N, C-alpha and C positions, 0 to 999 in steps of 0.2 A: 705443204697444209695439204690435210688427206682430208676429202668430203666425199660420202659414199650416200649413195640413195638406195643401196644395196642394189643393185642392177633391177632397178624399176621401171619399168615401161611406161612411159612419160607419152598419157593420151589424153585428146580433147576433153575428153567425157568421163574422165577419173580425175578430180585434179587434184591438185599438190597440197597439203597440209602448209597451215604457218609456215614449220618449223622445213620442212622442204622446199618452201621459196625462200628463205631466210639462210637454206645450205646454199643455192643454186648462184643466189647474190652475191654471197661473199664469193663465192670460185666467181663468178663475173668480175667482181671489184678487182680482183687479185689480176684475173688475166688481161682488165681492162690498164691495172696500172703495169703491168709487165708489157705490152704493148706501147703503153706509153714511151717507158726509159729503153724499148729498141731490145727488152731480153725476155721473147715468147720462147717458152720452153715446148719441145714435142712431146706433150704430155700424153699424149695418145699413142707413140711411139709403138709397134707390134700387133697397135689393133686392128681390126680388119674388119671392114662395116660393107653393107650391103645397100645400097640405095635400092628399093624394088619400085616401080616406076608403073603408072597408070600413063594414059593417052596425054595427060594435059600441065605435068609438073613441068615443063624445062626451065622454067625462070626459077624455081623453089626448091629444086633440084639441083640448079650449077650455085647456088647459097649456099645448101650443105656440104655440097661437095668441096669448097673451099671455105669452108670453116674448119671441116674436117681434116682438109690438107693440112690448112695452117697449124695443127696440132701435132702432125706428124701422123696422122690415120691412112690407110691403103682403104679407099671406096672402090668398090665393084658396082656398077650402076647393070643393072639386069631389068628389061621390060617384062612385065607379068600377065601373064596369060589369067591369071584367075580373076574369079568375078563373084557378082554373089550370086549366079546361078553353078558355083563352081561344086560338089561335089565334099562332103566334107573329109572324104578320104585322102582325095587331089589337096586338100591344103594341109591338112594334117602331113602327108608325105613331103607337101615343101617347103613348111613352117622346119618339120624337124632338120630338112636338109638343109638350109640354110645355119639352121640351131648346133649343127655340125661343121660348118664349114667358114662361120663368122662369129665373131663376139655379139653382134646386134644390128639389128634390121630397123633401117628408115623406111615409113612405105609413103610413098605421094602419089596422091590422084586415086587412092582403094576408096572403098567402101569402109566405112569406120570397124560394119559388124567384121568384114574380111580381115581386118587389124585385130580387133578382139578374139576369134579364132586362133588367128595363128600364134597371139601372144602368147596363149593357154599353151600353146604347144609345143612353141619355140626351144624354149629351156635357157632363152637374152633376151635380151631388153628387146623389145619389139617397140618402135615410136611412130605414132602416127603424125603424120607434116608439121615433126619437128619444126621443120624452116617455116611453114607456114605465118605470115601475120597476126591469119587468124587466133591461132595455139596458143592457149595463156600462160605460157612463157614469156611471147611476146608482149605483156603488158608488163614486164620484169623490167624491161628496157627501160620502162621510163624512172625507173630508182634509182639509175646507177647516178652518178654525182657525177666523175669527170667528165668533163666537155669532149661528146665527139657526135658525129651522123646517126642518127637514128637507124641507120644501114649498120654502122660499125656496133650500136650498143645493143639491137639486135643480135649480133655475130656472136657478141662476146656471151650472152645471154645463152644463144647454142648452144655454144663450146661450152658453157659452163653446165649447162645439161647435161652433154655428153659425156664431159669428167667426174661430171658428180653421179653417174649413171654404172659408168663403165669403171673407175676408181683403178 
């Protein structure tokens, strides 16, 4: 099943359309059924993701890495020195360099304005705290039908967002 959000950067400030939500939910349900059957596929094999972290990203960062690794992605974790005081040129250079090296960027613990600026420059999907329970995709987990823990449902939705965006 190929579901694609056309390399869309999912952020908490640009909500998904109803159609995009249905794409992510359909993919999450598929991933959930596969996991129940013990047949998880490495749908992100060959994809290189970078987790760009601020200082307070610990648990969410680990959750993101686990979810991506389960689907076969390689995740590099980089602690960012960028801040809201960083020059536009410094953010632009960083975003473009990450865009050449990786298939997507997950930003944890960074200011939303900084993530938006990086998203405009990177040329790849840039996610804003996708693993956070406060991100809009987390609420989609409640719509999954199969019985599983809240953390597992959140992981399936997170994985679905990655698969759908990176297609």
